[in-house]
C-alpha positions in Angstrom: 14.6 -6.1 17.5 13.4 -5.9 13.9 10.4 -3.7 13.2 7.3 -5.3 11.8 7.0 -4.5 8.1 4.1 -3.1 6.1 4.0 -3.3 2.3 2.6 -0.4 0.3 1.1 -1.3 -3.1 -0.8 0.6 -5.7 -2.8 -2.5 -6.8 -3.9 -5.7 -5.3 -1.3 -8.4 -5.7 -1.9 -12.2 -5.6 0.6 -15.0 -5.8 0.8 -17.6 -8.6 3.6 -19.5 -6.7 2.0 -20.4 -3.4 -1.6 -20.7 -2.3 -2.8 -17.8 -0.2 -5.9 -16.5 1.5 -6.4 -12.7 1.3 -8.4 -10.8 3.8 -9.3 -7.3 2.8 -10.6 -4.4 4.9 -11.3 -0.9 3.6 -9.5 1.7 5.8 -11.9 4.6 6.5 -9.5 7.5 6.6 -5.9 8.7 6.5 -5.6 8.6 10.3 -6.2 4.9 10.3 -3.4 4.4 7.8 -1.0 6.7 9.7 -1.7 4.6 12.9 -1.1 1.4 11.0 2.3 2.5 9.6 3.4 4.4 12.6 5.7 1.9 14.2 6.3 -0.3 11.2 9.0 -0.4 8.5 7.4 0.6 5.2 8.4 -1.5 2.2 7.2 0.4 -0.8 6.2 -1.1 -4.1 4.8 2.2 -5.3 6.1 2.6 -8.8 5.0 6.1 -9.6 7.4 8.7 -8.2 4.8 11.4 -7.7 2.5 9.0 -5.8 5.4 7.9 -3.6 6.1 11.6 -2.8 2.5 12.3 -2.1 2.4 9.3 0.4 5.6 10.5 2.0 3.9 13.8 2.7 0.6 12.3 3.8 2.1 9.6 6.1 5.0 11.7 7.4 7.3 8.8 6.6 9.6 8.1 3.7 7.9 6.1 0.9 10.5 5.4 -1.8 9.6 4.7 -5.4 10.1 1.0 -6.2 9.1 -0.6 -9.5 10.1 -4.1 -8.4 7.6 -6.9 -8.5 6.0 -7.9 -5.2 5.5 -11.6 -4.4 3.3 -11.9 -1.3 4.1 -14.4 1.4 1.9 -15.8 4.2 1.7 -13.5 7.3 2.5 -10.3 5.4 0.4 -7.2 5.7 -0.1 -4.7 2.9 -2.0 -1.5 2.2 -3.2 -0.9 -1.3 -3.3 2.8 -2.2 -5.8 3.6 -4.9 -7.1 6.7 -6.5 -10.9 6.9 -6.4 -10.9 8.3 -10.0 -8.7 8.0 -13.0 -6.4 11.0 -13.7 -6.6 12.7 -17.1 -2.8 13.0 -17.2 -0.1 11.4 -15.0 1.1 14.9 -13.9 -2.3 15.5 -12.4 -1.2 13.5 -9.4 0.2 16.8 -8.0 -3.4 17.9 -7.5 -4.6 14.8 -5.7 -6.0 15.5 -2.2 -6.2 13.0 0.7 -10.0 12.6 0.0 -9.2 11.4 -3.5 -7.4 8.3 -2.3 -8.7 5.1 -0.8 -6.7 2.6 1.3 -7.4 -1.1 1.6 -5.7 -3.3 4.2 -4.6 -6.7 2.9 -3.6 -9.6 5.2 -2.0 -12.6 3.5 -2.2 -16.0 5.1 -1.5 -19.6 4.1 -4.2 -21.4 2.2 -4.9 -24.9 3.7 -7.6 -27.3 2.5 
């Protein structure tokens, strides 16, 4: 049986090809995110290698770097991973702590009039 998938993004993604409804929910802490990804296959669209490595460490699951474009579909679930503040330099990501990151759950569904 195929595992449910969860998409990891570093920005909110919408579709210009199909009408979708997006439901968002802030996740309160890293434990919520770990629970959410625990039994799911992670599909990463995290384009920055250091961020992917940090997520691999925080989630205890492989999060590969992937600079492909994500095109959301109905019934997909994603987690947007965002820094709470802008880094001075890209290499500063190595100093990011779990409390510097926020996670937002996104549920995509079909838009119907």
